[in-house]
C-alpha angles and dihedrals in degrees: 000000000000117000115239113239117221113214116239114255112216109161094162126215118336123227091253093054091049092050091049090051091047092052091049090050092049091049091050090049091049092052092047092050091047091052090046092051093050091045092048091050091050090047092052091046091049093046092048091048090051090051090049091050091051094047093046093047093049092047092050092048093047095050092041092052092056092043089057088057094048111132095009108158096036103091112154121222096201140343089276097043102055128128092201089063096057107137113215102017112250123254127228138187108285090234092061094099093053107019111008096188095052119104112218098162090235121104125196133190115270104230109230097170105113093215134007122191117201110205111228092212130229101295119119110278093015113159130184124238127214127211119194129186130192140149132241103218109133091217092057096247095282109182119243128196121260108221099178142007121206114173106309093336120096127191115220135188090238130355089224095210096312114167134191111273093028118136107242124208117202116198125194104172108301091337113096136184127195123205142142132265108236102165171214084295136135091243139002106293126232109240143235099039124176089215105031114187117256116247122252120263093250090100094231126126129198110213127199092222126022099179106138093009115128140157111278094039123107128238127203125188110221096186112213107354104223123202114191121185124192122195140149122244128168094345094310133109107234125203111201089340096310118116106240110161129028126215098041110124105169145016124196124183139173136190120244105217135190126214092244132021092240092054121084097194114113107230100170144009114223138181119241091261127119123338087019098047122106095258095050102033111117124202090247092054092041090059090054091065107103104162145010125227111208136191122187118193117208123188131215105232093218114104111220124213092222129051105268103167134054135191118266111280095217142355094201107036129081122262099014119192131217128035100341134162096217142309109295135189135220090258094045110025117197116244117264118248107208115180096163093113083088107065090208095047094116091059091067130074121235138198121203118206115197134182144154118235117196114216094231096183089059092043093052090052093057097112092055097047 
């Protein structure tokens, strides 16, 4: 008997099976794309937050570093020999910050306030600015006694590291005079100089201007008198008007003040508004400022579809929520951070970096204030 062979039956995939497979594939692709979209959004948000943290941290460190130097070069010897008590502040040739030995015929006030906060006000987007001054003399600007004055040459007990091109501050009680060290030198120096020559050890100084300088007064060489200003403009932190760091949208600062100038205990935090604004600030009140409290607001550059940020819930109550500087009290309210000048501000994420910087050069001078 011969076995009967059955032909193989291979009809392939039907149209229905192919459509089912196609639908399953499309669903899998949809899920994968959805996961990818969510992951990509989270990645951008995380990356943007990391950038904001870096920008905010660098900004806080940069401002804090200069605040620690505020007032360097103004150490008082006694209550009567104190540069931070000069009343009124001395004037100096307007070229002193760029070319101290030039004579422009215009004199400007030499700013001796270690730090000045300019309140940005209450308008939407308002940000404070901070101006810091300090000297560069390696000896700290310690005053030395003037024993004699002959022409424009003064004899001192010790030149205390004075160098040609330094700004010199002469104190005679509360009366102060600012001028420039121009010698002794073989010829009129060209200032400023990045490597000014050291003076000789003869303990004599040649001053550009000796008006108000007399034996019995004290002179201190401040070195280069630096003035650094921090402000926010168009989402950038500017240093002396030059954009330096992107992603910074607001700065808020307050003075920490003591009840008396000779007391280093902070009793209150105040905004730079009257009587603590530049126009109203007296020397007595200025010397009560012992610290600066600072908040730097950095923004994540990623725009979010949903609202992700809210305004600060309170400037006086504990545990505030939203974009806040810090936790304030009824006696010392925290400054208000208002970013509503940008209509989309709530669709961005923000990080607020806050710190307290003691003004150590003012604190160390407590016993002479």
